[in-house]
N, C-alpha and C positions, 0 to 999 in steps of 0.2 A: 705778391710776394711766392717767393716757389719753395715750395718744401725742400725741395736739394739746399737751400741757402743757410739752414738752420742753424749751422754754427758761430753761425752771425748774427741768429736772433736774441732776442731777450727772453727771458722767460717768461712773459705773458702773450709774447709775440711765436714764439714754440708751442705753449695752450693752441691757441689759436688757430694758428695754421695748419694743424692733423698732430704735432709731434706728441702731445699730450695725453698719452692714454692715461691717463691717470685719473682723468678729470670725473668721469661719473659715470649715469647707466647706465646700460644696457637697451637701445631703441629698439624695438618691431610695434610696430602699429597696429595699434587693436580699439577698435570702437570709441565713439567721443559725443562728449553731448548727450544730447534724451535721442527719442525711439527715432526720431523724424533727423539727425544724423547734426544737431544744432546745440547750443547748450540752451540749461534752462531760461527760458524765457523769464520768468518771472522774477531771476537772483538780481539782479542789480535793482530793480524798483522794490525791495523789501529795504535797502539802506537810507537811511536818512539821517539829518543833524548833525552833530559836530565829527571828526576824525580823527583820530589817533592811533599811531601803530606805533610799539616800539619794536625796530628791527635789531638782527644781529650784531649790527657793528656799534649799540648801545644806545641808538639814534636816536630821537623818541620825532616825530613829525607829526603836528595836528595844522588842522585846516576846517575850518569853520561846515564843509561842508562834506560829504562823502564825495572823494573822486569820482568823475565819471572820463574827465579827459587822461585819460592815463595813456603813458608812453612805454612801453618796458621791454629787454630783450626777449628776442623771440620765442625762446624756449620756455621761458618765465608766462609769456603771456601763452601761448599755447597751457600750462596748465591752470591759470586760472581758467582759459576758455571752457575745460573740462566742468571745472566746477562753476558753471554758470555767467561767468563775469567776461564779457568780451571788450576786449582793448583794442583801440583804432587805430594806434601809434605802435614800429614797433623798428626796433634794430638790430642788424648780427643774422645772420645765416635763415633768409627766409624765403628764397626764388633762388633757384637753378639754373643755370644756364639756359636751359630751353624754357626758362618761364615756370616751371612747375613748382609745385610746393617743396621745399626742403625739408631734408627728415626731420630737422628743429621746429618744424610749422605744426606738427604734430595733426591736429584736426582742424586747424582754420580754413578759410578760406584765402589765398594769399590776398587775391584780385579784389578784396575788399579792405586791404589793410596801407596806409601811410608807412614807407619804407624809408627810414630819416638816413639807413648804411645798411648793404644788404653785404660787406664784409670786414673783415677788418681793418681797425685804425679807419674806416670810413663813417662819418656823422656830420649830417649836412646842418649846420647849427642853426644859421639864418630859416630853413625849414622847421626847425622844432621852435625855434621861438615861434614862427609864424599859427604853429600850432596851437600855440598858449597852453603848453600841459599844466597839469595840479601836481601831477608828481612823477616820475622817472622812479621804474623798479628793477633791479640787476639783480643778476648775482656774485658771489664775493667767493674766489679761489687762493685768498690770501688771509693771515691774521689784520693786516695792515685794512681791510673792509676796505678796498679795491674797487670798484666798478667794472663789473665785465664786461667786453663789448665798449665801455666809455673810452677814446681816445686819451693818453696823458698829455695831449699837447690842446686840445680841445676842452678839457674837464671843468676846468676854473670858469669858461665861458659859459659850459651847460648847468652847472651848479647855481649858477647865477638867474636862470627862468625857473628854474620850478625845483622843489624841494626832492629827496630820492630813500628809496626804501631798497637795502640790502638783504637776500637771502643766502645762509652763506651756506657753502656747499665744500669748507675748506677740514680736511682732517676732522670728522665724522660720521657715525656710518648714518645710512641711506633715511633712515627710518626719522632723523630728526628734522633734517629738511623738510622730508615730506610734511611732516606735523608741521612746523611753519609756515609753509604754503596754506596748505588748509586755514589755520589761524588768519593767515593775509587776505585770503578767501573771504570768509564769514566774516571778518574787517570790512568789507566792500561793500558788502549783504550777500554773496553764497549761503544757501540756506543747506549748512552743511551735516542735516538729521536726514535727508532727504533720503529714498531707498536707493538712489542710483550714487548715491557718496557713499554710502555706507555696505552696499554692496562689493565695491569698487573694493573699500579698507578691507571686507573680508575675503574676500578672492586673494587680495597678496598675504594677508597675514596664513591663509592656506597655500600659497604658493611657496611661502616661506618655509612652512614646515617641512613641504614634501621635499625641499631643497635641504635643509637640514638632515631628513631622512635620510635623501641619496648621498650626503658627502658622508655623511657617518656608516650608512652601508660599503661605500668603493671608497674607504681614504689611500686608497692604492692609486686612483684617479689624479694625474697631474694635470693642471689649467693654466696657460700662459695668453697674459692679455697682451695685445702687440695691435701695432698700428706700422701703416707702409706708407713709406714716398720714396721717389725717384730714386733719392742716394741713401736713403737711410730705413732699415726699420727696429721701432720703436719697441723695448721690455718694458713693459709699467711695471711697479712694485705697489704692493698695497696699501704700504704708506698715502695717507691724505686725499687718495679718491672714495667717494662715499659710497659707490655700490663696491668695490671691494674691500672697503672695509667691512661692510658687511657681509657678504657674501664670506668673506674670511671669518668672522666671528663665526657665522653656521656651520662654521667645518669645512669650506673646502678648499684643498689641498692646494694652492699655487705656485707658480715657480718665482723670487724672488729674487731680482738682480741686491747683490751687494749692495752698500751703503754706500763705498768711495765711487762704486761705479754711476751712483746718479746724482752724486756731485753739483753735476755740472749744471743740471737742470734743478737745481734746487730741492732734492729728493722722490721725483715723478717719479722717472723712466730711466731706463741705457740704453744709448743710441749702440746701435750693429750694424756693420757695412751687410750689403747682400751677402758676401762670402762667409760671412759669419752666423747668420742667421739659424743653426744649427747650433748655437752655442748651448741649448738648454734643450733639454729634452721633455716635451709637454705629450698627454694625449689627446688634449683638446683646445683651439686655438681658441679666443676668441678676438674679434678684427673689427677694428675702430669704424665705424659706419659711416663718419662726418662727411659732406661733399668736397669737403679739400681734402681726404686721404684718397688714397691708390686701394680699388675695392679688392678684393680676392679673386676674383674673377680675372680680372684684369692686372694683375700680377705676372708680371712675365720671366722672370728671374727664376733658373734652371734650380736654384739651391732650396728655394721656396716650394716648387713641386717635388720634390724628393722628400721633403718632411716629414715623418709616419703620419704624422696628423694632417696633412693634407693629404697624404696618399686611401688614407681610409677615410677620407671625409666628413673627418671632426675640426671642421671650423663653425662659429656662429658669430653671428652680430653680436657687438656692444656698442653703443652711444655715448664718448666720453663725457658728454655734456646733460644731465637728465632734463628731463620732460617731469617735473618735479609734483603727478597727479599719481595717486593709486594705480588707476585705469591703467598708464601707461609704463606704469610700475612689473604689473604683472607679469605682460609677457616677456620680460627679459630676464624675471627669477624664473618662470615656468622655463624659460628656455632651456635655460643653466641646470634645471634641475631633469629636463628631458635627459640633454648633453651626457651629462653622470653616469644617469641610467642607465644610459646602453652602451656608453662607448664601451669599445676594444681598447687594450693596454696594449698601447702600443710605443711607451718611451722606456 
């Protein structure tokens, strides 16, 4: 599905194929698991007995035992991995075209994963059934509880094979889904009192304090969240996105497209032609780093290269789909804080 056909896509399709910068957290890969690079080996062994979890749809899942045959959206599996819970089956962007780990796979060894669908709207139901899953876990980007990357055409078949759990990343600040993912990991056996996890949470809190201070000291610095496709440039609004809502609450000054311009995408973002990419002035541009989008170094449009923030080298990465572990969210907060601290006023 080409990004260039975005005008004909549903909102879910736009979100998945790179048009929805309004989604989630900026991600820069950073450490993971224990000191040897893997998760805490003892985590899963600590969970036993009946399992109950009430998810963000208000759905309570009850099983006779703590699930070990877990299938999860790749980004969710990556977050659980950071908490010591290894998920064997995944769906969503996992491997790039050259077989390497997608940015959303975090620190997982993708060669060891069973992938039921690597792209949007692909999900091998027969393979999933043979896997005999005990639970499916994903995020939801709407208030209806739609499971992210579970295809509409096969969702009913998938639902019959195992119960599902959803963590909402819709219209809330980053700290809420982070806490919910931690609670989910704990229910699955993670030792959330371990030094590794408490240290990561403390680093996240310190980074947030740094960003708040930077935003307060540089209120004139304007930040734009963008995403690139072949035909269009997308400018995200801060509403609905877990990272942008959080950054805005910390005082960051964002470019905010009018609601009328975001109406066609359900309030997420405004679509601009490359000729109009200079519609908004910005000192810093945060660019979608997902593999489904064009990365800044590969943008050939002359209008992009003439933007003051681009010419000043003030472009940083952002991942609109979060890996919801404190460890993975620290660098994105720190990167924005550093960018604001060091930015030249160019808009």
